[in-house]
C-alpha positions in Angstrom: 1.8 -14.8 27.2 3.7 -15.5 24.0 4.1 -12.9 21.2 3.8 -13.8 17.5 4.8 -11.4 14.8 3.1 -12.0 11.5 4.1 -10.0 8.4 1.4 -9.2 5.9 -1.5 -9.9 8.2 -4.3 -7.9 6.7 -5.6 -10.3 4.1 -5.3 -13.9 2.8 -3.2 -16.4 4.7 -1.9 -13.6 6.9 -5.4 -12.6 8.1 -6.1 -16.3 8.8 -2.9 -16.5 10.8 -3.8 -13.5 12.9 -7.2 -14.9 13.7 -5.8 -18.4 14.5 -3.1 -17.2 16.9 -5.3 -14.7 18.6 -7.9 -17.4 19.4 -5.0 -19.5 20.8 -4.2 -16.8 23.3 -1.1 -15.2 21.7 -0.2 -11.6 21.9 -0.5 -10.9 18.1 1.3 -8.2 16.2 0.8 -8.1 12.4 2.3 -5.8 9.8 0.6 -4.2 6.8 1.9 -1.9 4.0 -0.8 -0.7 1.7 -3.9 -2.2 3.3 -4.4 0.1 6.2 -8.2 -0.1 6.0 -8.1 -3.9 5.8 -5.8 -3.9 8.9 -8.3 -1.8 10.7 -11.0 -4.3 9.8 -9.0 -7.1 11.2 -8.4 -5.2 14.5 -12.1 -4.5 14.7 -13.0 -8.2 14.1 -10.6 -9.2 16.9 -11.2 -6.3 19.3 -11.7 -8.8 22.2 -8.2 -10.2 21.7 -4.6 -8.9 22.1 -4.0 -7.8 18.5 -2.2 -4.8 17.1 -1.1 -3.7 13.7 2.2 -2.1 12.7 3.1 -0.5 9.4 6.1 -2.1 7.7 7.5 -1.7 4.2 9.5 -4.8 3.5 11.5 -3.0 0.9 12.5 -0.2 3.2 15.6 -1.1 5.3 15.2 1.9 7.7 11.6 0.9 8.4 13.0 -2.4 9.8 14.5 -0.6 12.7 11.2 1.0 13.5 9.5 -2.4 13.5 12.1 -3.8 15.8 11.5 -0.9 18.2 7.8 -1.4 18.1 8.1 -5.2 18.7 11.4 -5.7 20.6 10.8 -9.4 21.5 9.0 -12.2 19.7 8.4 -15.9 20.5 7.1 -16.8 17.0 8.0 -15.1 13.8 6.0 -15.8 10.7 7.4 -14.3 7.4 4.2 -14.2 5.4 4.3 -10.9 3.5 5.1 -11.3 -0.1 4.5 -10.4 -3.7 3.4 -12.5 -6.7 3.9 -12.3 -10.4 0.6 -10.5 -10.8 0.6 -8.3 -7.7 4.1 -7.0 -8.4 2.9 -6.0 -11.9 0.5 -3.6 -10.3 3.4 -1.8 -8.6 5.6 -1.4 -11.6 5.5 -2.1 -15.3 9.3 -2.3 -15.5 10.2 -6.0 -15.5 13.6 -5.2 -14.0 12.0 -3.4 -11.1 9.5 -6.3 -10.7 12.4 -8.7 -10.4 14.1 -6.6 -7.8 10.9 -6.2 -5.7 10.1 -9.9 -5.9 13.5 -10.9 -4.6 13.7 -8.1 -2.1 10.3 -8.5 -0.5 10.0 -12.3 -0.7 13.5 -13.4 0.4 15.8 -10.5 1.4 13.2 -8.9 3.8 12.6 -12.2 5.7 16.4 -12.6 6.0 16.7 -9.1 7.4 13.8 -9.6 9.8 15.2 -12.9 11.1 18.6 -11.3 11.5 16.9 -8.6 13.7 15.5 -11.2 16.1 17.8 -14.2 16.0 20.1 -13.3 18.9 17.1 -12.7 21.1 15.6 -16.0 20.0 18.9 -17.9 20.6 18.6 -16.8 24.3 14.9 -17.1 24.8 13.9 -19.8 22.3 11.5 -19.3 19.5 9.9 -20.5 16.3 10.4 -19.1 12.8 7.9 -20.0 10.1 8.6 -18.9 6.5 5.5 -18.9 4.2 6.9 -19.9 0.9 5.0 -21.3 -2.1 4.6 -24.6 -4.0 5.9 -22.6 -7.0 9.6 -22.2 -6.3 9.5 -23.7 -2.8 8.7 -27.2 -4.1 8.5 -27.2 -7.9 8.0 -24.8 -10.8 5.2 -23.7 -13.0 5.6 -22.3 -16.6 4.2 -18.8 -17.2 5.0 -17.2 -13.9 7.8 -14.8 -13.4 11.2 -16.6 -12.9 12.0 -14.1 -10.1 8.8 -15.1 -8.3 9.9 -18.8 -8.1 13.5 -17.8 -7.4 12.5 -15.7 -4.4 10.5 -18.6 -3.0 13.3 -21.0 -3.6 15.6 -18.7 -1.7 13.2 -18.6 1.2 13.2 -22.4 1.5 17.0 -22.4 1.3 17.2 -19.8 4.0 15.0 -22.1 6.1 17.3 -25.1 5.7 20.4 -23.0 6.2 19.0 -21.6 9.5 18.0 -25.0 10.7 21.5 -26.2 10.2 23.1 -23.2 11.9 20.7 -23.3 14.8 20.9 -27.0 15.4 22.2 -26.5 19.0 19.9 -23.5 19.8 16.3 -23.6 21.0 15.1 -22.0 17.7 12.9 -24.1 15.5 12.7 -23.2 11.8 10.1 -24.3 9.2 8.8 -23.4 5.8 5.3 -23.9 4.6 4.6 -24.0 0.9 0.9 -23.5 0.1 -0.5 -24.5 -3.3 -3.6 -23.0 -4.9 -5.1 -21.1 -2.0 -8.1 -18.9 -2.0 -6.3 -15.6 -1.5 -6.3 -12.2 -3.2 -2.8 -13.1 -4.5 -3.9 -16.3 -6.2 -6.9 -14.5 -7.5 -4.7 -11.8 -9.1 -2.4 -14.4 -10.7 -4.9 -17.0 -11.8 -8.6 -16.7 -10.9 -9.7 -13.1 -11.4 -9.5 -13.1 -15.2 -11.4 -16.4 -15.5 -15.1 -16.8 -16.3 -17.2 -18.9 -14.0 -17.0 -21.8 -16.5 -13.2 -21.5 -16.7 -12.9 -21.3 -12.9 -14.9 -24.5 -12.6 -12.7 -26.3 -15.1 -9.6 -25.2 -13.2 -10.9 -26.4 -9.9 -11.7 -29.8 -11.5 -8.0 -30.1 -12.5 -6.7 -29.4 -9.0 -6.0 -32.1 -6.5 -9.1 -32.5 -4.3 -10.9 -30.5 -7.0 -10.9 -27.4 -4.7 -8.9 -24.5 -3.5 -7.0 -24.6 -0.2 -8.5 -22.5 2.6 -6.2 -19.9 4.3 -7.4 -21.3 7.6 -5.9 -24.7 6.7 -2.5 -23.1 6.3 -3.0 -21.3 9.6 -3.8 -24.5 11.4 -0.5 -26.0 10.2 1.4 -23.0 11.5 -0.4 -23.2 14.9 0.9 -26.8 15.1 4.4 -25.8 14.1 4.5 -23.3 17.0 4.0 -26.1 19.5 6.6 -28.3 21.2 5.2 -31.4 19.4 6.4 -30.0 16.1 10.1 -29.7 17.1 10.9 -33.0 15.5 10.1 -31.4 12.1 12.8 -28.7 12.6 14.1 -27.6 9.2 11.2 -29.2 7.2 9.9 -27.7 4.0 6.2 -28.6 4.1 4.4 -29.1 0.9 1.0 -27.8 1.8 -0.5 -27.9 -1.7 -3.0 -30.8 -1.5 -0.6 -32.7 -3.8 -0.1 -30.1 -6.5 3.6 -30.1 -5.7 3.7 -33.8 -6.7 2.0 -33.1 -10.0 2.6 -29.5 -11.1 1.4 -30.2 -14.6 -2.2 -30.1 -13.3 -2.0 -26.4 -13.1 -1.1 -24.5 -16.3 -1.3 -20.8 -16.2 
């Protein structure tokens, strides 16, 4: 049985990933930081599957060693945990601290986590999927924190760098860049402060006139974890319904 490690698996895209990989028969380990009650809900929902939750603070270097001890070997590593322009503002009102956290959690933490498992993956084979964002990973949007986009751009660069360095190893690396997805993070940054009428107008401006479902992103990742996806090694996938091709459609 293959093991998948999914960071930030208690809500949003992470929760959809946990469900999708559990149904596919994986031994699923997901991390949480502040959402312990949500993590417990996920475990309850999937009590018939092999799923466990591990606390991990992506900004705590020492905690990384504890995570590695709890999960010594992985076949699929999905770096999904992240902060956004709005969610980081809930942690600190200091813009300098916000910048540090965005870069540390969204790009440095995945680098550290990959570094912890890369030698094992070089020997055993594996898949690394970095969940980036259309903002920064593909294009840019005015009104959002520059550090937010910078952190996502760094994650896609890391993906391409790893794909180049691992060209002769059985490790396949990808980045997925979701667009406007129905998650708590997108709600915090864009939707929550809108009236029903404003929300309706926003949806009409989006490609497809709808939000992306977290399960759609999870389905992409399920495919990337298969042998058939190896030809896409190193790809930065624009999973935004076309928003990345026309970012002017979404104005914050």
